[in-house]
C-alpha positions as CSV (number, residue, x, y, z in Angstrom):
1,X,-6.9,6.5,16.1
2,X,-8.2,7.4,19.6
3,X,-7.8,3.8,20.9
4,X,-4.3,3.2,19.6
5,X,-2.3,6.2,18.4
6,X,1.0,4.2,18.4
7,X,-0.5,1.6,16.1
8,X,-1.5,4.3,13.6
9,X,2.0,5.8,13.9
10,X,3.6,2.4,13.3
11,X,1.3,1.8,10.3
12,X,2.3,5.2,8.8
13,X,6.0,4.5,9.4
14,X,5.6,1.1,7.6
15,X,3.7,3.0,4.9
16,X,6.8,5.0,4.2
17,X,8.5,1.7,3.0
18,X,5.8,0.7,0.6
19,X,5.7,1.5,-3.1
20,X,2.1,2.7,-2.7
21,X,2.0,6.5,-3.4
22,X,2.1,8.7,-0.3
23,X,-1.3,10.2,-1.4
24,X,-3.1,7.1,-0.2
25,X,-1.6,7.4,3.3
26,X,-2.2,11.1,3.3
27,X,-5.9,10.7,2.4
28,X,-6.4,7.9,4.9
29,X,-4.7,9.9,7.7
30,X,-7.0,12.8,7.0
31,X,-10.1,10.6,7.0
32,X,-9.3,9.0,10.4
33,X,-8.1,12.3,11.9
34,X,-4.4,11.7,12.4
35,X,-2.9,14.9,13.9
36,X,-0.5,16.8,11.7
37,X,2.7,16.5,13.9
38,X,2.5,12.7,14.3
39,X,1.7,12.3,10.6
40,X,4.7,14.3,9.5
41,X,7.0,12.6,12.0
42,X,5.9,9.1,10.9
43,X,6.3,9.9,7.2
44,X,9.7,11.4,7.8
45,X,10.9,8.4,9.7
46,X,9.4,5.9,7.2
47,X,10.8,7.6,4.2
48,X,14.2,8.3,5.8
49,X,14.6,4.7,6.8
50,X,13.8,3.6,3.3
51,X,16.3,5.9,1.7
52,X,19.0,5.2,4.3
53,X,18.4,1.4,3.9
54,X,18.8,1.6,0.1
55,X,21.9,3.8,0.5
56,X,23.4,1.3,2.9
57,X,22.8,-1.6,0.6
58,X,24.4,0.3,-2.3
59,X,27.3,1.4,-0.1
60,X,28.0,-2.1,1.0
61,X,27.3,-3.9,-2.3
62,X,28.7,-1.3,-4.7
63,X,27.7,-1.1,-8.4
64,X,26.5,-4.7,-8.4
65,X,24.0,-4.0,-5.6
66,X,22.8,-0.9,-7.3
67,X,22.1,-2.8,-10.6
68,X,20.3,-5.5,-8.7
69,X,18.2,-3.0,-6.8
70,X,17.3,-1.2,-10.0
71,X,16.1,-4.5,-11.4
72,X,14.2,-5.9,-8.4
73,X,13.2,-3.0,-6.2
74,X,9.6,-2.9,-7.5
75,X,8.9,-6.6,-7.0
76,X,10.5,-6.5,-3.6
77,X,8.5,-3.4,-2.6
78,X,5.2,-5.1,-3.7
79,X,6.2,-8.3,-1.8
80,X,6.8,-6.3,1.3
81,X,3.4,-4.6,0.8
82,X,1.7,-7.9,0.6
83,X,3.4,-9.1,3.7
84,X,2.5,-6.0,5.7
85,X,-1.2,-6.2,4.5
86,X,-1.3,-9.9,5.4
87,X,0.1,-9.0,8.9
88,X,-2.5,-6.3,9.3
89,X,-5.3,-8.6,8.2
90,X,-4.1,-11.3,10.6
91,X,-4.0,-8.8,13.5
92,X,-7.5,-7.6,12.7
93,X,-8.9,-11.1,12.6
94,X,-7.0,-12.0,15.8
95,X,-8.4,-8.8,17.6
96,X,-12.0,-9.6,16.5
97,X,-11.7,-13.2,17.6
98,X,-10.2,-12.4,21.0
């Protein structure tokens, strides 16, 4: 956290998109000592982007998009989670090697 506060902020914003319960990010933020204001700001941005993105898709696609989202939102969320975790793992390996 002390070395890269923007990386933590970005991670928390991405966490707002994931289907993982917010409790996990809240606990992790407390454990690593994320200050309250950056935590609240990152969660608000992450969750707002998720809600607005879903609203935009439904607005543009109508009832068909809504039905499709209801059917596939969970697998898409978990796929995004796997991609983000893979990216974080790759960045960690890259940082340790370099």
